[in-house]
C-alpha angles and dihedrals in degrees: 000000000000122000112259089221108041102012092232121131109289101177140270098302103002119108095196128050121230099259093047091045088054091054092049092047092050092050092046092047093049088052094191091302094107122065124227093269091053091049092050090052091051092048090051092048089053091052095246120150125227089247092055092049095045092052091055096042093049102041112113113206110200112315093327121119115257122254088252088056089053092048091047090051092050093049093045092051092046091051093046093050091050088053090053096255129120109263106218104148108133124199086247090056090052091049091052092051092045094050092046090051092047092051091048094233145072134108114307097020128112138157117264112264093030126101114261115256112277092015113130 
């Protein structure tokens, strides 16, 4: 089988290769408790390259949010709660914003230097 993240050979019945499985396990183990810098340190300690990590974090499987979307949601909510605001950013919300930004459209988006939509 091919790895669902990087498309390299994963094994006879495995869906995820060893390096990608390591990235997923580290993110799951950290559970949003470790910031990005801490995660980077763990990835380096495990001998993972930036390319290996980025592939896993940015792979979208079906309509599900990416792992990076989930991490962004966790960190945003943590920051908002520490600022006394309700943290309600879901991974799906992050995915919607990311895809709108990637497509260059969507409500509430505009190119820098232009007037915001509806602004006169």
